[in-house]
DRENPA-3360 file (N, C-alpha, C; in nm, 2 decimals, always signed):
BEGIN
1 = MPLALILN = -0.16/+0.41/-1.53/-0.20/+0.26/-1.50/-0.12/+0.21/-1.38 ~ +0.01/+0.22/-1.39/+0.08/+0.16/-1.25/+0.01/+0.21/-1.13 ~ -0.02/+0.32/-1.12/-0.09/+0.38/-0.97/-0.21/+0.30/-0.95 ~ -0.29/+0.29/-1.05/-0.43/+0.21/-1.03/-0.39/+0.05/-0.97 ~ -0.30/+0.01/-1.05/-0.26/-0.13/-1.02/-0.19/-0.14/-0.87 ~ -0.15/-0.05/-0.84/-0.08/-0.04/-0.70/-0.19/-0.04/-0.59 ~ -0.29/+0.06/-0.61/-0.39/+0.07/-0.54/-0.47/-0.07/-0.52 ~ -0.50/-0.12/-0.65/-0.61/-0.24/-0.65/-0.52/-0.37/-0.57;
9 = ELITNSIK = -0.39/-0.36/-0.58/-0.32/-0.45/-0.51/-0.33/-0.43/-0.36 ~ -0.31/-0.31/-0.32/-0.30/-0.26/-0.18/-0.44/-0.32/-0.12 ~ -0.56/-0.25/-0.19/-0.69/-0.28/-0.14/-0.74/-0.44/-0.13 ~ -0.68/-0.50/-0.23/-0.72/-0.65/-0.23/-0.65/-0.71/-0.12 ~ -0.52/-0.67/-0.11/-0.43/-0.74/+0.02/-0.50/-0.71/+0.14 ~ -0.55/-0.61/+0.16/-0.63/-0.55/+0.29/-0.74/-0.64/+0.31 ~ -0.81/-0.65/+0.22/-0.94/-0.73/+0.23/-0.91/-0.86/+0.24 ~ -0.83/-0.93/+0.20/-0.79/-1.07/+0.18/-0.70/-1.10/+0.33;
17 = HAFENNQG = -0.61/-1.01/+0.37/-0.53/-1.07/+0.46/-0.51/-0.98/+0.60 ~ -0.59/-0.87/+0.60/-0.58/-0.79/+0.71/-0.71/-0.78/+0.79 ~ -0.83/-0.79/+0.73/-0.94/-0.78/+0.78/-1.01/-0.93/+0.83 ~ -1.03/-0.95/+0.94/-1.09/-1.07/+0.97/-1.23/-1.06/+1.00 ~ -1.28/-0.94/+1.04/-1.40/-0.91/+1.09/-1.46/-0.80/+0.99 ~ -1.58/-0.79/+1.01/-1.65/-0.68/+0.91/-1.68/-0.55/+1.00 ~ -1.64/-0.54/+1.12/-1.66/-0.42/+1.19/-1.54/-0.34/+1.20 ~ -1.55/-0.20/+1.19/-1.46/-0.11/+1.19/-1.34/-0.12/+1.12;
25 = NQISVLFE = -1.34/-0.18/+1.00/-1.24/-0.18/+0.91/-1.21/-0.07/+0.83 ~ -1.12/+0.00/+0.81/-1.10/+0.11/+0.73/-0.97/+0.12/+0.64 ~ -0.99/+0.20/+0.54/-0.88/+0.21/+0.46/-0.87/+0.36/+0.43 ~ -0.75/+0.43/+0.41/-0.76/+0.57/+0.38/-0.65/+0.59/+0.26 ~ -0.67/+0.68/+0.18/-0.58/+0.70/+0.09/-0.57/+0.85/+0.06 ~ -0.43/+0.88/+0.05/-0.41/+1.02/+0.06/-0.29/+1.05/-0.06 ~ -0.33/+1.13/-0.16/-0.24/+1.15/-0.27/-0.23/+1.31/-0.30 ~ -0.10/+1.35/-0.29/-0.07/+1.50/-0.28/+0.05/+1.52/-0.36;
33 = TKDGKAYT = +0.05/+1.63/-0.43/+0.17/+1.70/-0.51/+0.27/+1.76/-0.40 ~ +0.40/+1.76/-0.43/+0.50/+1.82/-0.36/+0.52/+1.95/-0.43 ~ +0.54/+1.96/-0.55/+0.56/+2.08/-0.62/+0.52/+2.06/-0.80 ~ +0.43/+1.97/-0.82/+0.40/+1.96/-0.96/+0.49/+1.84/-1.02 ~ +0.61/+1.81/-0.96/+0.70/+1.72/-1.02/+0.71/+1.60/-0.93 ~ +0.70/+1.60/-0.80/+0.69/+1.49/-0.71/+0.57/+1.46/-0.64 ~ +0.53/+1.36/-0.61/+0.40/+1.32/-0.54/+0.43/+1.21/-0.43 ~ +0.33/+1.21/-0.34/+0.32/+1.12/-0.23/+0.19/+1.07/-0.23;
41 = LEYFDNGF = +0.19/+0.93/-0.22/+0.09/+0.83/-0.21/+0.08/+0.78/-0.06 ~ -0.01/+0.81/+0.02/-0.02/+0.74/+0.14/-0.14/+0.64/+0.16 ~ -0.10/+0.53/+0.17/-0.22/+0.41/+0.19/-0.21/+0.36/+0.34 ~ -0.33/+0.36/+0.40/-0.32/+0.30/+0.56/-0.47/+0.21/+0.55 ~ -0.44/+0.10/+0.62/-0.55/+0.01/+0.66/-0.53/-0.02/+0.82 ~ -0.64/-0.01/+0.88/-0.64/-0.05/+1.03/-0.64/-0.21/+1.07 ~ -0.64/-0.28/+0.98/-0.64/-0.43/+0.99/-0.52/-0.49/+1.07 ~ -0.51/-0.62/+1.09/-0.42/-0.68/+1.16/-0.36/-0.79/+1.06;
49 = WKSNASVR = -0.24/-0.76/+0.99/-0.21/-0.85/+0.89/-0.17/-0.98/+0.95 ~ -0.20/-1.08/+0.88/-0.16/-1.21/+0.93/-0.02/-1.24/+0.90 ~ +0.06/-1.30/+0.98/+0.21/-1.32/+0.96/+0.24/-1.44/+0.91 ~ +0.17/-1.47/+0.78/+0.21/-1.55/+0.66/+0.31/-1.51/+0.61 ~ +0.41/-1.59/+0.58/+0.53/-1.54/+0.50/+0.49/-1.53/+0.36 ~ +0.40/-1.60/+0.32/+0.38/-1.59/+0.17/+0.30/-1.47/+0.13 ~ +0.24/-1.39/+0.25/+0.18/-1.27/+0.23/+0.29/-1.16/+0.21 ~ +0.38/-1.17/+0.31/+0.49/-1.06/+0.34/+0.57/-1.09/+0.20;
57 = NGFGLELI = +0.61/-1.19/+0.15/+0.72/-1.20/+0.04/+0.63/-1.26/-0.09 ~ +0.51/-1.23/-0.12/+0.45/-1.27/-0.21/+0.45/-1.20/-0.34 ~ +0.39/-1.24/-0.44/+0.40/-1.18/-0.59/+0.31/-1.05/-0.58 ~ +0.22/-1.03/-0.50/+0.16/-0.90/-0.48/+0.25/-0.77/-0.43 ~ +0.33/-0.80/-0.33/+0.42/-0.69/-0.29/+0.54/-0.67/-0.38 ~ +0.59/-0.78/-0.46/+0.68/-0.78/-0.56/+0.64/-0.70/-0.66 ~ +0.50/-0.71/-0.70/+0.44/-0.62/-0.80/+0.43/-0.48/-0.76 ~ +0.40/-0.46/-0.64/+0.39/-0.32/-0.58/+0.53/-0.25/-0.61;
65 = ELLTEQLD = +0.62/-0.31/-0.57/+0.78/-0.26/-0.58/+0.80/-0.24/-0.73 ~ +0.78/-0.33/-0.81/+0.80/-0.30/-0.96/+0.73/-0.18/-1.01 ~ +0.62/-0.17/-0.99/+0.53/-0.07/-1.04/+0.57/+0.06/-0.97 ~ +0.61/+0.07/-0.85/+0.67/+0.18/-0.80/+0.80/+0.24/-0.86 ~ +0.88/+0.15/-0.90/+1.02/+0.16/-0.97/+0.98/+0.21/-1.11 ~ +0.86/+0.16/-1.19/+0.81/+0.23/-1.30/+0.77/+0.38/-1.30 ~ +0.73/+0.41/-1.17/+0.69/+0.55/-1.16/+0.81/+0.64/-1.11 ~ +0.94/+0.58/-1.10/+1.05/+0.63/-1.05/+1.03/+0.68/-0.90;
73 = GTVERVSS = +0.98/+0.56/-0.83/+0.94/+0.59/-0.69/+1.01/+0.50/-0.59 ~ +0.99/+0.52/-0.47/+1.03/+0.44/-0.35/+0.90/+0.41/-0.27 ~ +0.90/+0.30/-0.20/+0.80/+0.27/-0.10/+0.84/+0.22/+0.02 ~ +0.77/+0.25/+0.13/+0.82/+0.23/+0.26/+0.70/+0.18/+0.33 ~ +0.71/+0.07/+0.41/+0.59/+0.00/+0.47/+0.62/+0.00/+0.61 ~ +0.52/+0.05/+0.72/+0.54/+0.05/+0.83/+0.42/-0.02/+0.89 ~ +0.43/-0.12/+0.99/+0.32/-0.16/+1.07/+0.34/-0.17/+1.21 ~ +0.22/-0.13/+1.27/+0.20/-0.07/+1.39/+0.08/-0.16/+1.47;
81 = EEGTKYTF = +0.06/-0.13/+1.59/-0.07/-0.19/+1.63/-0.20/-0.11/+1.59 ~ -0.18/+0.00/+1.54/-0.28/+0.08/+1.47/-0.32/+0.02/+1.33 ~ -0.23/-0.04/+1.27/-0.25/-0.08/+1.12/-0.11/-0.09/+1.04 ~ -0.13/-0.05/+0.91/-0.02/-0.08/+0.81/-0.03/+0.03/+0.72 ~ +0.07/+0.13/+0.71/+0.09/+0.22/+0.63/+0.18/+0.21/+0.52 ~ +0.16/+0.23/+0.39/+0.25/+0.24/+0.29/+0.28/+0.40/+0.23 ~ +0.39/+0.43/+0.22/+0.42/+0.55/+0.19/+0.51/+0.54/+0.05 ~ +0.45/+0.60/-0.05/+0.51/+0.60/-0.18/+0.55/+0.74/-0.21;
89 = HLKM = +0.68/+0.76/-0.25/+0.73/+0.88/-0.30/+0.77/+0.86/-0.44 ~ +0.70/+0.93/-0.53/+0.68/+0.93/-0.69/+0.73/+1.06/-0.76 ~ +0.80/+1.03/-0.85/+0.84/+1.13/-0.95/+0.80/+1.10/-1.09 ~ +0.66/+1.12/-1.11/+0.60/+1.08/-1.24/+0.62/+1.18/-1.34;
% end
């Protein structure tokens, strides 16, 4: 359940805050196991995130962090000109 909520929040945020036009918008999700005990989830969108402080510090990102903690994991966010990538390391 926490994993589904994380993905829902990320996809919703991309649509609401990163994609200003309807052309060429992409979201990719990669989920893989490292050894049956640890997992990596990579989420990427090629949108340009608005620099609104409420988006960066809002409840949605706080929720993502709390849900990641429930899965005994960590999350890293990297933004570049190509888009934004979240990498989750989970020990479910």
